[in-house]
MIDOSE-1310 file (N, C-alpha, C; in nm, 2 decimals, decimal comma, always signed):
residues 303
mnsk	+3,97/+0,67/-15,56/+4,11/+0,63/-15,52/+4,09/+0,55/-15,40; +4,17/+0,45/-15,39/+4,16/+0,34/-15,28/+4,22/+0,41/-15,15; +4,15/+0,35/-15,05/+4,18/+0,42/-14,91/+4,33/+0,38/-14,88; +4,39/+0,48/-14,82/+4,53/+0,45/-14,76/+4,54/+0,43/-14,63
lelt	+4,43/+0,48/-14,55/+4,44/+0,48/-14,41/+4,39/+0,35/-14,34; +4,47/+0,29/-14,27/+4,43/+0,16/-14,21/+4,42/+0,19/-14,06; +4,31/+0,14/-14,00/+4,27/+0,16/-13,86/+4,27/+0,03/-13,77; +4,33/+0,03/-13,66/+4,33/-0,08/-13,58/+4,27/-0,03/-13,44
plta	+4,14/-0,07/-13,41/+4,08/-0,01/-13,28/+4,16/-0,05/-13,16; +4,17/+0,04/-13,06/+4,24/+0,02/-12,94/+4,15/-0,01/-12,83; +4,03/+0,03/-12,82/+3,93/-0,01/-12,73/+3,80/-0,04/-12,80; +3,69/-0,08/-12,71/+3,56/-0,10/-12,76/+3,51/+0,02/-12,84
siga	+3,54/+0,14/-12,78/+3,47/+0,26/-12,82/+3,55/+0,37/-12,86; +3,67/+0,38/-12,83/+3,76/+0,50/-12,84/+3,89/+0,47/-12,88; +3,95/+0,54/-12,98/+4,10/+0,52/-13,01/+4,11/+0,42/-13,11; +4,20/+0,45/-13,21/+4,25/+0,36/-13,31/+4,40/+0,39/-13,35
lahg	+4,48/+0,29/-13,38/+4,61/+0,29/-13,43/+4,60/+0,31/-13,59; +4,65/+0,42/-13,62/+4,64/+0,46/-13,76/+4,77/+0,44/-13,85; +4,75/+0,37/-13,96/+4,86/+0,33/-14,04/+4,84/+0,38/-14,18; +4,95/+0,39/-14,26/+4,93/+0,40/-14,41/+4,94/+0,55/-14,47
idis	+4,94/+0,64/-14,38/+4,95/+0,79/-14,44/+5,09/+0,84/-14,36; +5,18/+0,90/-14,44/+5,29/+0,97/-14,39/+5,25/+1,11/-14,35; +5,23/+1,14/-14,22/+5,17/+1,28/-14,18/+5,29/+1,38/-14,19; +5,41/+1,34/-14,20/+5,52/+1,44/-14,22/+5,53/+1,50/-14,36
selr	+5,45/+1,44/-14,45/+5,45/+1,50/-14,59/+5,32/+1,59/-14,60; +5,32/+1,65/-14,70/+5,20/+1,73/-14,75/+5,09/+1,64/-14,78; +4,97/+1,65/-14,72/+4,86/+1,56/-14,73/+4,77/+1,60/-14,85; +4,71/+1,51/-14,93/+4,61/+1,54/-15,03/+4,48/+1,55/-14,95
ldev	+4,39/+1,60/-15,02/+4,26/+1,63/-14,96/+4,18/+1,50/-14,92; +4,20/+1,40/-15,01/+4,12/+1,28/-14,97/+4,18/+1,21/-14,85; +4,32/+1,23/-14,82/+4,38/+1,20/-14,70/+4,33/+1,27/-14,59; +4,31/+1,39/-14,59/+4,26/+1,47/-14,48/+4,12/+1,43/-14,45
keie	+4,04/+1,41/-14,56/+3,91/+1,35/-14,53/+3,89/+1,22/-14,45; +3,98/+1,14/-14,50/+3,99/+1,00/-14,43/+4,03/+1,02/-14,29; +4,12/+1,10/-14,26/+4,15/+1,13/-14,12/+4,03/+1,18/-14,04; +3,96/+1,27/-14,10/+3,86/+1,33/-14,02/+3,74/+1,23/-14,01
samd	+3,72/+1,14/-14,11/+3,61/+1,05/-14,09/+3,65/+0,94/-13,98; +3,79/+0,92/-13,97/+3,84/+0,82/-13,86/+3,82/+0,89/-13,72; +3,83/+1,03/-13,73/+3,82/+1,09/-13,59/+3,67/+1,09/-13,55; +3,58/+1,10/-13,65/+3,44/+1,10/-13,62/+3,40/+0,96/-13,54
rfav	+3,47/+0,86/-13,59/+3,44/+0,74/-13,54/+3,51/+0,70/-13,41; +3,64/+0,73/-13,41/+3,72/+0,69/-13,29/+3,76/+0,80/-13,19; +3,75/+0,91/-13,23/+3,78/+1,04/-13,14/+3,93/+1,05/-13,11; +4,00/+0,94/-13,12/+4,15/+0,96/-13,09/+4,23/+0,87/-13,19
lvfr	+4,32/+0,91/-13,25/+4,41/+0,84/-13,35/+4,55/+0,84/-13,30; +4,62/+0,74/-13,32/+4,76/+0,73/-13,28/+4,84/+0,69/-13,40; +4,93/+0,79/-13,43/+5,02/+0,77/-13,55/+5,17/+0,74/-13,48; +5,22/+0,62/-13,52/+5,33/+0,57/-13,47/+5,46/+0,60/-13,56
dqil	+5,58/+0,62/-13,51/+5,71/+0,64/-13,59/+5,69/+0,76/-13,68; +5,63/+0,88/-13,63/+5,63/+0,98/-13,72/+5,70/+1,12/-13,63; +5,82/+1,11/-13,65/+5,91/+1,23/-13,59/+5,90/+1,35/-13,67; +5,81/+1,45/-13,62/+5,79/+1,57/-13,69/+5,87/+1,68/-13,65
dqdq	+5,93/+1,76/-13,73/+5,98/+1,89/-13,70/+5,86/+1,99/-13,67; +5,91/+2,12/-13,62/+5,79/+2,22/-13,59/+5,73/+2,24/-13,73; +5,79/+2,26/-13,83/+5,73/+2,31/-13,96/+5,63/+2,19/-14,01; +5,67/+2,07/-13,99/+5,59/+1,97/-14,03/+5,47/+1,93/-13,95
qirf	+5,48/+1,96/-13,81/+5,38/+1,96/-13,73/+5,27/+2,07/-13,76; +5,30/+2,18/-13,78/+5,22/+2,29/-13,80/+5,15/+2,27/-13,93; +5,22/+2,23/-14,05/+5,17/+2,20/-14,16/+5,06/+2,10/-14,14; +5,08/+1,98/-14,08/+4,99/+1,88/-14,06/+4,86/+1,94/-13,98
aknf	+4,89/+2,01/-13,88/+4,77/+2,07/-13,82/+4,67/+2,16/-13,90; +4,74/+2,23/-13,99/+4,67/+2,34/-14,06/+4,57/+2,27/-14,15; +4,58/+2,15/-14,18/+4,49/+2,08/-14,28/+4,35/+2,07/-14,21; +4,35/+2,08/-14,08/+4,22/+2,07/-14,00/+4,14/+2,19/-13,95
gpld	+4,20/+2,32/-13,98/+4,14/+2,43/-13,93/+4,24/+2,54/-13,89; +4,20/+2,66/-13,84/+4,28/+2,76/-13,80/+4,33/+2,72/-13,66; +4,45/+2,76/-13,64/+4,53/+2,71/-13,52/+4,50/+2,80/-13,39; +4,49/+2,73/-13,27/+4,46/+2,79/-13,15/+4,59/+2,82/-13,07
tglr	+4,60/+2,92/-12,99/+4,71/+2,94/-12,91/+4,68/+2,92/-12,77; +4,56/+2,90/-12,73/+4,51/+2,86/-12,59/+4,57/+2,96/-12,48; +4,64/+2,90/-12,39/+4,68/+2,96/-12,28/+4,82/+3,05/-12,31; +4,86/+3,06/-12,42/+4,96/+3,15/-12,46/+4,91/+3,30/-12,46
klrr	+4,77/+3,31/-12,47/+4,71/+3,44/-12,45/+4,75/+3,49/-12,31; +4,77/+3,41/-12,21/+4,80/+3,47/-12,07/+4,94/+3,45/-12,04; +5,02/+3,38/-12,09/+5,16/+3,36/-12,06/+5,26/+3,47/-12,13; +5,35/+3,52/-12,06/+5,45/+3,60/-12,11/+5,59/+3,54/-12,10
gthr	+5,68/+3,61/-12,18/+5,81/+3,56/-12,15/+5,87/+3,48/-12,29; +5,98/+3,42/-12,27/+6,04/+3,35/-12,38/+5,96/+3,22/-12,42; +5,96/+3,19/-12,54/+5,89/+3,06/-12,59/+5,99/+2,98/-12,66; +6,00/+2,86/-12,63/+6,11/+2,77/-12,69/+6,10/+2,75/-12,86
fayn	+5,97/+2,76/-12,90/+5,95/+2,72/-13,04/+5,93/+2,84/-13,13; +5,94/+2,80/-13,25/+5,93/+2,91/-13,36/+5,79/+2,95/-13,38; +5,69/+2,88/-13,33/+5,55/+2,91/-13,35/+5,47/+2,93/-13,22; +5,41/+3,03/-13,20/+5,32/+3,05/-13,07/+5,21/+2,95/-13,07
elad	+5,19/+2,90/-13,20/+5,08/+2,79/-13,20/+5,13/+2,65/-13,15; +5,24/+2,64/-13,12/+5,29/+2,51/-13,08/+5,30/+2,52/-12,92; +5,22/+2,43/-12,85/+5,22/+2,44/-12,70/+5,34/+2,35/-12,65; +5,42/+2,40/-12,55/+5,53/+2,33/-12,50/+5,49/+2,25/-12,38
isnv	+5,46/+2,11/-12,40/+5,40/+2,02/-12,31/+5,52/+1,95/-12,25; +5,60/+2,02/-12,16/+5,71/+1,96/-12,10/+5,75/+2,00/-11,97; +5,86/+1,97/-11,92/+5,91/+2,01/-11,79/+6,04/+2,08/-11,80; +6,06/+2,14/-11,92/+6,18/+2,21/-11,96/+6,17/+2,36/-11,98
taeg	+6,26/+2,44/-11,92/+6,24/+2,57/-11,93/+6,28/+2,63/-12,07; +6,27/+2,77/-12,08/+6,29/+2,83/-12,20/+6,44/+2,81/-12,24; +6,52/+2,80/-12,14/+6,67/+2,79/-12,16/+6,70/+2,64/-12,19; +6,61/+2,55/-12,19/+6,65/+2,41/-12,23/+6,68/+2,32/-12,10
evae	+6,66/+2,36/-11,98/+6,70/+2,28/-11,86/+6,57/+2,23/-11,81; +6,58/+2,12/-11,74/+6,47/+2,05/-11,66/+6,43/+2,16/-11,55; +6,31/+2,19/-11,53/+6,26/+2,29/-11,43/+6,27/+2,24/-11,30; +6,29/+2,33/-11,21/+6,28/+2,31/-11,06/+6,14/+2,28/-11,03
rshs	+6,12/+2,22/-10,91/+5,98/+2,19/-10,87/+5,87/+2,29/-10,86; +5,94/+2,42/-10,83/+5,85/+2,53/-10,81/+5,82/+2,62/-10,92; +5,89/+2,58/-11,03/+5,88/+2,65/-11,17/+5,73/+2,63/-11,22; +5,69/+2,74/-11,29/+5,55/+2,74/-11,34/+5,53/+2,62/-11,46
rivs	+5,63/+2,58/-11,51/+5,64/+2,47/-11,60/+5,58/+2,35/-11,53; +5,63/+2,32/-11,41/+5,60/+2,21/-11,32/+5,44/+2,21/-11,30; +5,42/+2,34/-11,26/+5,26/+2,36/-11,22/+5,17/+2,33/-11,34; +5,22/+2,36/-11,45/+5,15/+2,32/-11,57/+5,12/+2,17/-11,59
nvan	+5,24/+2,10/-11,56/+5,24/+1,95/-11,57/+5,14/+1,90/-11,47; +5,14/+1,96/-11,34/+5,04/+1,90/-11,24/+4,90/+1,93/-11,29; +4,88/+2,06/-11,33/+4,74/+2,09/-11,39/+4,69/+2,00/-11,51; +4,78/+1,96/-11,58/+4,74/+1,86/-11,69/+4,70/+1,73/-11,64
qlwh	+4,72/+1,70/-11,51/+4,66/+1,58/-11,47/+4,52/+1,58/-11,42; +4,46/+1,69/-11,43/+4,31/+1,71/-11,41/+4,24/+1,67/-11,56; +4,12/+1,62/-11,55/+4,04/+1,58/-11,67/+4,00/+1,71/-11,73; +4,03/+1,73/-11,85/+3,99/+1,85/-11,92/+3,97/+1,83/-12,07
sdss	+3,92/+1,93/-12,14/+3,92/+1,95/-12,28/+3,99/+2,08/-12,32; +4,09/+2,07/-12,41/+4,17/+2,18/-12,43/+4,08/+2,30/-12,48; +4,10/+2,42/-12,43/+4,05/+2,55/-12,46/+3,90/+2,56/-12,45; +3,84/+2,46/-12,36/+3,69/+2,46/-12,34/+3,64/+2,61/-12,29
fqqv	+3,75/+2,67/-12,24/+3,73/+2,81/-12,17/+3,71/+2,92/-12,28; +3,73/+2,90/-12,39/+3,73/+2,99/-12,52/+3,59/+2,99/-12,58; +3,54/+3,10/-12,63/+3,42/+3,10/-12,71/+3,43/+3,02/-12,83; +3,56/+3,04/-12,90/+3,59/+2,96/-13,01/+3,68/+2,85/-12,95
raky	+3,64/+2,73/-12,92/+3,69/+2,64/-12,85/+3,78/+2,55/-12,95; +3,86/+2,46/-12,88/+3,95/+2,37/-12,96/+3,85/+2,26/-13,02; +3,91/+2,21/-13,14/+3,85/+2,10/-13,20/+3,95/+1,98/-13,19; +4,06/+1,96/-13,27/+4,15/+1,87/-13,27/+4,29/+1,93/-13,20
smls	+4,34/+1,83/-13,12/+4,47/+1,85/-13,05/+4,55/+1,75/-13,12; +4,68/+1,78/-13,15/+4,78/+1,69/-13,21/+4,91/+1,70/-13,14; +4,95/+1,61/-13,06/+5,07/+1,60/-12,96/+5,16/+1,50/-13,00; +5,28/+1,56/-13,02/+5,39/+1,48/-13,07/+5,50/+1,47/-12,97
ahvv	+5,55/+1,33/-12,96/+5,64/+1,30/-12,85/+5,79/+1,29/-12,90; +5,87/+1,38/-12,83/+6,02/+1,39/-12,88/+6,11/+1,33/-12,76; +6,08/+1,35/-12,63/+6,15/+1,28/-12,51/+6,04/+1,23/-12,42; +6,05/+1,11/-12,39/+5,97/+1,05/-12,28/+6,03/+0,99/-12,17
pqfg	+5,98/+1,00/-12,05/+6,04/+0,95/-11,93/+6,05/+0,79/-11,93; +6,13/+0,74/-11,84/+6,14/+0,59/-11,83/+6,01/+0,54/-11,79; +5,95/+0,60/-11,68/+5,83/+0,55/-11,62/+5,73/+0,66/-11,62; +5,59/+0,64/-11,63/+5,49/+0,73/-11,61/+5,47/+0,82/-11,73
gdte	+5,39/+0,93/-11,71/+5,37/+1,02/-11,82/+5,27/+0,98/-11,94; +5,20/+0,87/-11,90/+5,11/+0,83/-11,99/+4,98/+0,95/-12,01; +4,92/+0,94/-12,11/+4,80/+1,03/-12,14/+4,67/+0,94/-12,15; +4,56/+0,98/-12,08/+4,44/+0,91/-12,07/+4,33/+1,00/-12,15
fadl	+4,25/+0,92/-12,22/+4,14/+0,98/-12,30/+4,00/+0,91/-12,26; +3,91/+1,00/-12,24/+3,77/+0,95/-12,20/+3,67/+0,98/-12,30; +3,60/+0,88/-12,34/+3,49/+0,89/-12,45/+3,37/+0,95/-12,39; +3,35/+1,09/-12,43/+3,23/+1,15/-12,38/+3,10/+1,11/-12,45
raay	+3,10/+1,05/-12,56/+3,00/+1,00/-12,63/+2,94/+0,87/-12,57; +3,02/+0,78/-12,54/+2,99/+0,65/-12,48/+2,94/+0,68/-12,33; +3,01/+0,78/-12,27/+2,97/+0,82/-12,13/+2,82/+0,87/-12,14; +2,79/+0,95/-12,23/+2,64/+1,00/-12,23/+2,55/+0,89/-12,27
delp	+2,59/+0,80/-12,35/+2,50/+0,68/-12,38/+2,46/+0,60/-12,25; +2,57/+0,59/-12,17/+2,54/+0,49/-12,05/+2,49/+0,57/-11,93; +2,45/+0,71/-11,93/+2,39/+0,77/-11,84/+2,24/+0,71/-11,82; +2,19/+0,70/-11,69/+2,06/+0,67/-11,67/+1,96/+0,77/-11,73
dwrk	+1,84/+0,73/-11,79/+1,75/+0,83/-11,84/+1,71/+0,94/-11,76; +1,70/+0,93/-11,62/+1,66/+1,03/-11,53/+1,78/+1,14/-11,53; +1,91/+1,10/-11,53/+2,02/+1,19/-11,54/+2,01/+1,27/-11,67; +1,99/+1,19/-11,78/+1,99/+1,27/-11,92/+1,88/+1,38/-11,91
tkid	+1,76/+1,34/-11,84/+1,65/+1,45/-11,85/+1,71/+1,58/-11,76; +1,77/+1,53/-11,65/+1,80/+1,65/-11,55/+1,92/+1,75/-11,62; +1,99/+1,69/-11,70/+2,11/+1,78/-11,74/+2,08/+1,82/-11,89; +1,98/+1,78/-11,95/+1,97/+1,81/-12,09/+1,97/+1,95/-12,13
nlvg	+1,92/+2,05/-12,04/+1,92/+2,19/-12,09/+2,01/+2,27/-11,99; +2,11/+2,21/-11,93/+2,20/+2,28/-11,85/+2,32/+2,33/-11,91; +2,38/+2,44/-11,87/+2,48/+2,52/-11,94/+2,61/+2,52/-11,82; +2,72/+2,48/-11,86/+2,84/+2,49/-11,78/+2,93/+2,62/-11,82
vhss	+2,97/+2,69/-11,72/+3,05/+2,80/-11,74/+3,20/+2,76/-11,73; +3,29/+2,78/-11,83/+3,43/+2,73/-11,83/+3,52/+2,85/-11,81; +3,61/+2,83/-11,70/+3,71/+2,95/-11,69/+3,84/+2,90/-11,71; +3,93/+2,99/-11,78/+4,06/+2,95/-11,81/+4,15/+2,91/-11,70
lhsr	+4,12/+2,98/-11,57/+4,21/+2,98/-11,46/+4,15/+2,89/-11,35; +4,02/+2,84/-11,36/+3,96/+2,76/-11,25/+4,03/+2,65/-11,21; +4,08/+2,57/-11,31/+4,17/+2,45/-11,27/+4,29/+2,48/-11,19; +4,36/+2,59/-11,24/+4,47/+2,64/-11,18/+4,46/+2,68/-11,03
fllg	+4,34/+2,74/-11,00/+4,31/+2,81/-10,87/+4,28/+2,68/-10,78; +4,22/+2,56/-10,84/+4,20/+2,45/-10,76/+4,33/+2,40/-10,70; +4,44/+2,41/-10,77/+4,57/+2,37/-10,73/+4,65/+2,47/-10,66; +4,59/+2,58/-10,62/+4,66/+2,69/-10,55/+4,75/+2,77/-10,65
dtgy	+4,74/+2,77/-10,77/+4,82/+2,84/-10,86/+4,74/+2,98/-10,89; +4,75/+3,07/-10,81/+4,68/+3,20/-10,81/+4,76/+3,32/-10,84; +4,89/+3,30/-10,87/+4,98/+3,42/-10,91/+4,95/+3,48/-11,05; +4,85/+3,54/-11,06/+4,80/+3,60/-11,19/+4,76/+3,75/-11,16
deaq	+4,80/+3,84/-11,26/+4,75/+3,97/-11,22/+4,61/+3,99/-11,29; +4,55/+4,11/-11,27/+4,43/+4,13/-11,32/+4,40/+4,12/-11,47; +4,51/+4,17/-11,54/+4,51/+4,17/-11,69/+4,49/+4,01/-11,73; +4,59/+3,93/-11,66/+4,58/+3,79/-11,69/+4,44/+3,72/-11,66
ktai	+4,40/+3,75/-11,55/+4,27/+3,70/-11,51/+4,15/+3,73/-11,59; +4,16/+3,85/-11,67/+4,04/+3,89/-11,74/+4,08/+3,88/-11,90; +4,19/+3,81/-11,93/+4,23/+3,80/-12,07/+4,14/+3,73/-12,15; +4,09/+3,62/-12,09/+4,00/+3,53/-12,16/+3,87/+3,52/-12,07
apar	+3,77/+3,57/-12,13/+3,63/+3,58/-12,07/+3,58/+3,44/-12,05; +3,51/+3,40/-11,94/+3,45/+3,26/-11,93/+3,34/+3,22/-12,06; +3,35/+3,10/-12,10/+3,28/+3,06/-12,20/+3,16/+2,96/-12,14; +3,05/+2,98/-12,22/+2,93/+2,89/-12,18/+2,91/+2,79/-12,29
wplv	+2,90/+2,66/-12,24/+2,86/+2,56/-12,32/+2,77/+2,46/-12,26; +2,66/+2,42/-12,35/+2,57/+2,31/-12,29/+2,64/+2,19/-12,25; +2,60/+2,13/-12,14/+2,66/+2,00/-12,07/+2,62/+1,89/-12,18; +2,52/+1,89/-12,25/+2,49/+1,80/-12,35/+2,49/+1,85/-12,48
qtdp	+2,56/+1,80/-12,59/+2,57/+1,85/-12,71/+2,55/+1,74/-12,83; +2,51/+1,78/-12,94/+2,52/+1,69/-13,06/+2,62/+1,72/-13,14; +2,71/+1,61/-13,16/+2,82/+1,63/-13,26/+2,77/+1,65/-13,41; +2,80/+1,75/-13,48/+2,74/+1,79/-13,60/+2,80/+1,68/-13,71
rsgr	+2,90/+1,64/-13,70/+2,95/+1,55/-13,80/+2,90/+1,40/-13,78; +2,91/+1,35/-13,65/+2,86/+1,21/-13,63/+2,71/+1,21/-13,60; +2,65/+1,31/-13,55/+2,52/+1,30/-13,50/+2,49/+1,25/-13,37; +2,61/+1,21/-13,29/+2,60/+1,15/-13,16/+2,60/+1,26/-13,05
rcly	+2,51/+1,21/-12,96/+2,51/+1,31/-12,83/+2,62/+1,27/-12,74; +2,68/+1,39/-12,68/+2,78/+1,36/-12,59/+2,78/+1,46/-12,46; +2,84/+1,43/-12,36/+2,87/+1,52/-12,25/+2,99/+1,63/-12,29; +2,96/+1,75/-12,22/+3,08/+1,84/-12,24/+3,11/+1,89/-12,10
vghh	+3,20/+1,82/-12,03/+3,24/+1,85/-11,90/+3,38/+1,86/-11,89; +3,44/+1,89/-11,76/+3,57/+1,90/-11,74/+3,60/+1,98/-11,62; +3,73/+1,99/-11,58/+3,76/+2,06/-11,48/+3,78/+2,21/-11,49; +3,76/+2,25/-11,61/+3,76/+2,41/-11,64/+3,62/+2,46/-11,60
icei	+3,52/+2,38/-11,57/+3,38/+2,42/-11,54/+3,39/+2,48/-11,40; +3,35/+2,61/-11,38/+3,35/+2,67/-11,25/+3,22/+2,69/-11,18; +3,12/+2,67/-11,29/+2,97/+2,68/-11,22/+2,88/+2,62/-11,34; +2,76/+2,59/-11,28/+2,65/+2,56/-11,37/+2,55/+2,65/-11,36
egmt	+2,50/+2,71/-11,46/+2,40/+2,82/-11,46/+2,27/+2,77/-11,41; +2,21/+2,84/-11,31/+2,08/+2,81/-11,26/+2,09/+2,72/-11,14; +2,21/+2,69/-11,09/+2,23/+2,60/-10,97/+2,32/+2,68/-10,88; +2,30/+2,66/-10,75/+2,39/+2,70/-10,65/+2,54/+2,66/-10,69
lpeg	+2,62/+2,75/-10,64/+2,78/+2,72/-10,67/+2,82/+2,58/-10,63; +2,79/+2,54/-10,49/+2,84/+2,41/-10,46/+2,76/+2,29/-10,52; +2,63/+2,31/-10,55/+2,55/+2,20/-10,61/+2,61/+2,19/-10,75; +2,63/+2,30/-10,83/+2,67/+2,29/-10,97/+2,82/+2,22/-10,98
rmla	+2,90/+2,26/-10,88/+3,03/+2,19/-10,90/+3,04/+2,06/-10,86; +2,94/+2,03/-10,76/+2,94/+1,88/-10,74/+2,88/+1,80/-10,85; +2,78/+1,86/-10,92/+2,72/+1,78/-11,03/+2,83/+1,77/-11,15; +2,92/+1,88/-11,16/+3,02/+1,86/-11,27/+3,12/+1,75/-11,23
mdli	+3,14/+1,74/-11,10/+3,24/+1,64/-11,05/+3,18/+1,51/-11,07; +3,05/+1,49/-11,04/+2,98/+1,36/-11,06/+2,99/+1,32/-11,20; +2,96/+1,41/-11,30/+2,97/+1,38/-11,44/+3,10/+1,33/-11,49; +3,20/+1,40/-11,44/+3,34/+1,38/-11,47/+3,38/+1,24/-11,41
ehat	+3,34/+1,21/-11,29/+3,36/+1,07/-11,25/+3,28/+0,96/-11,33; +3,16/+1,00/-11,37/+3,10/+0,89/-11,45/+3,18/+0,88/-11,60; +3,22/+0,98/-11,65/+3,26/+0,98/-11,80/+3,40/+0,92/-11,79; +3,46/+0,91/-11,68/+3,62/+0,87/-11,68/+3,63/+0,73/-11,62
qrqf	+3,51/+0,65/-11,62/+3,52/+0,52/-11,57/+3,62/+0,42/-11,67; +3,67/+0,31/-11,62/+3,76/+0,25/-11,71/+3,72/+0,20/-11,84; +3,59/+0,17/-11,85/+3,53/+0,13/-11,97/+3,52/+0,23/-12,09; +3,53/+0,36/-12,04/+3,53/+0,48/-12,15/+3,66/+0,53/-12,17
vyqh	+3,78/+0,47/-12,12/+3,90/+0,52/-12,12/+4,01/+0,45/-12,21; +4,08/+0,52/-12,28/+4,20/+0,47/-12,35/+4,33/+0,53/-12,28; +4,41/+0,46/-12,23/+4,55/+0,50/-12,18/+4,66/+0,48/-12,27; +4,72/+0,60/-12,31/+4,84/+0,59/-12,41/+4,97/+0,59/-12,34
kwrv	+5,06/+0,49/-12,38/+5,18/+0,49/-12,33/+5,28/+0,54/-12,44; +5,34/+0,65/-12,41/+5,42/+0,73/-12,52/+5,54/+0,65/-12,56; +5,57/+0,66/-12,70/+5,70/+0,63/-12,75/+5,74/+0,75/-12,82; +5,87/+0,78/-12,84/+5,92/+0,88/-12,92/+5,88/+0,85/-13,07
gdlv	+5,83/+0,96/-13,13/+5,78/+0,93/-13,27/+5,63/+0,92/-13,27; +5,56/+0,91/-13,14/+5,43/+0,90/-13,15/+5,36/+1,04/-13,17; +5,25/+1,05/-13,26/+5,17/+1,16/-13,26/+5,02/+1,12/-13,24; +4,97/+1,17/-13,13/+4,82/+1,13/-13,09/+4,74/+1,27/-13,13
mwdn	+4,63/+1,23/-13,20/+4,54/+1,33/-13,24/+4,41/+1,31/-13,17; +4,35/+1,39/-13,11/+4,21/+1,37/-13,05/+4,12/+1,49/-13,07; +3,99/+1,46/-13,04/+3,88/+1,55/-13,07/+3,83/+1,60/-12,94; +3,87/+1,74/-12,91/+3,83/+1,80/-12,77/+3,69/+1,81/-12,75
tatl	+3,60/+1,81/-12,84/+3,45/+1,81/-12,83/+3,39/+1,68/-12,80; +3,46/+1,56/-12,81/+3,41/+1,44/-12,79/+3,48/+1,37/-12,68; +3,58/+1,42/-12,62/+3,66/+1,36/-12,52/+3,71/+1,44/-12,40; +3,74/+1,38/-12,29/+3,83/+1,43/-12,20/+3,97/+1,38/-12,20
hrgk	+4,07/+1,44/-12,15/+4,20/+1,38/-12,14/+4,28/+1,43/-12,03; +4,37/+1,36/-11,98/+4,46/+1,40/-11,86/+4,59/+1,34/-11,88; +4,70/+1,39/-11,84/+4,83/+1,34/-11,83/+4,84/+1,28/-11,70; +4,92/+1,17/-11,70/+4,95/+1,09/-11,57/+5,08/+1,14/-11,51
wydf	+5,10/+1,11/-11,38/+5,21/+1,15/-11,30/+5,33/+1,10/-11,36; +5,45/+1,16/-11,36/+5,58/+1,11/-11,39/+5,69/+1,18/-11,30; +5,81/+1,15/-11,29/+5,90/+1,21/-11,21/+5,96/+1,32/-11,29; +5,92/+1,44/-11,22/+5,95/+1,56/-11,28/+6,10/+1,59/-11,30
aerr	+6,18/+1,51/-11,23/+6,33/+1,54/-11,24/+6,37/+1,47/-11,37; +6,28/+1,40/-11,42/+6,33/+1,33/-11,56/+6,27/+1,40/-11,68; +6,35/+1,43/-11,77/+6,31/+1,50/-11,90/+6,19/+1,43/-11,97; +6,10/+1,52/-12,00/+5,97/+1,49/-12,09/+5,94/+1,60/-12,17
elrr	+5,95/+1,59/-12,32/+5,91/+1,69/-12,41/+5,82/+1,64/-12,52; +5,71/+1,71/-12,52/+5,61/+1,69/-12,63/+5,57/+1,83/-12,68; +5,51/+1,83/-12,80/+5,47/+1,94/-12,87/+5,33/+1,93/-12,91; +5,24/+2,03/-12,88/+5,10/+2,02/-12,92/+5,06/+2,12/-13,01
atte	+5,00/+2,09/-13,13/+4,91/+2,19/-13,21/+4,78/+2,16/-13,20; +4,69/+2,27/-13,20/+4,56/+2,26/-13,17/+4,47/+2,35/-13,28; +4,37/+2,29/-13,33/+4,28/+2,37/-13,42/+4,17/+2,42/-13,34; +4,12/+2,54/-13,39/+4,01/+2,59/-13,35/+3,88/+2,51/-13,41
evvr	+3,78/+2,51/-13,34/+3,65/+2,45/-13,39/+3,60/+2,54/-13,50; +3,57/+2,49/-13,63/+3,51/+2,56/-13,73/+3,37/+2,54/-13,74; +3,29/+2,64/-13,70/+3,14/+2,59/-13,69/+3,07/+2,67/-13,81; +3,01/+2,59/-13,89/+2,92/+2,64/-14,00/+2,80/+2,70/-13,95
ssea	+2,74/+2,79/-14,03/+2,63/+2,87/-13,97/+2,50/+2,79/-13,92; +2,49/+2,67/-13,99/+2,38/+2,58/-13,93/+2,41/+2,52/-13,80; +2,54/+2,48/-13,78/+2,60/+2,43/-13,65/+2,60/+2,55/-13,54; +2,62/+2,66/-13,58/+2,63/+2,78/-13,48/+2,47/+2,80/-13,44
arlq	+2,38/+2,78/-13,53/+2,24/+2,81/-13,49/+2,19/+2,71/-13,39; +2,25/+2,57/-13,42/+2,21/+2,47/-13,34/+2,26/+2,49/-13,20; +2,40/+2,53/-13,18/+2,44/+2,55/-13,04/+2,37/+2,67/-12,98; +2,34/+2,78/-13,05/+2,27/+2,89/-12,99/+2,13/+2,84/-12,94
qele	+2,07/+2,76/-13,02/+1,94/+2,70/-12,98/+1,94/+2,63/-12,85; +2,06/+2,55/-12,84/+2,08/+2,46/-12,71/+2,11/+2,56/-12,60; +2,18/+2,66/-12,61/+2,20/+2,76/-12,51/+2,06/+2,82/-12,47; +1,98/+2,87/-12,58/+1,85/+2,94/-12,55/+1,76/+2,85/-12,47
laq	+1,75/+2,71/-12,51/+1,66/+2,62/-12,44/+1,69/+2,62/-12,29; +1,83/+2,65/-12,25/+1,86/+2,64/-12,11/+1,84/+2,77/-12,03; +1,80/+2,87/-12,11/+1,77/+2,99/-12,03/+1,64/+2,98/-11,93
């Protein structure tokens, strides 16, 4: 069957504009495979003019694996959507009003401005995130994506040697604590145990080596706390240089899909008094037994 997916690269290494497949409809297996292959190459895909309702977005996401609920495991109270698997990436309260500056919804918007990979703090981490735009502000609110594969390639050899067997510890609340968001009870603080991930990994699909860093890292095993955190910050600074980054300017009807194991991302500032509504579905990483053995071996080498 002839390929339907057409791809226009957005930068030299990361991101492509995807045409030719209506993702609001039920996908055939060959279309799913085409999208997965494009993700292996570009790590970020932009689908324009695809206004999805909640059912359509969930159906699209389920093509790529079981769905992740992320920080919904910590949060309580009313949820605006029919699915817990849809994350509300907005400045809007459960009642549909633009939130006050002190509202937890705004805290989440601020935290999203830190470079991170979704759910890196979970032992079953996120693979693909799919973010759909429904209301965008007049100015600001862009999302940036950094290519962790190209960033690894450009590390000096001495740095690659130093970090090759190091393990980062990722905490669900570490990035929030950095911003002074500490209002969590003990049950919430312990709801998600920290996850351990090698700083350098091999993508099982593409075979490329990549960094795995971000502001969820609270420590690096075998290093003092300040030295480990400074190393993590240095690696984030390296990985987010302009030559590795695609900056997406949102339009209503955009759906952006990215690979959390190959990229970092962050939201950019916007006027929180202006309404912004996006919905995110995220799949869990499905690890075959051979891949699980490889990850375990990488962890054991770092002991």
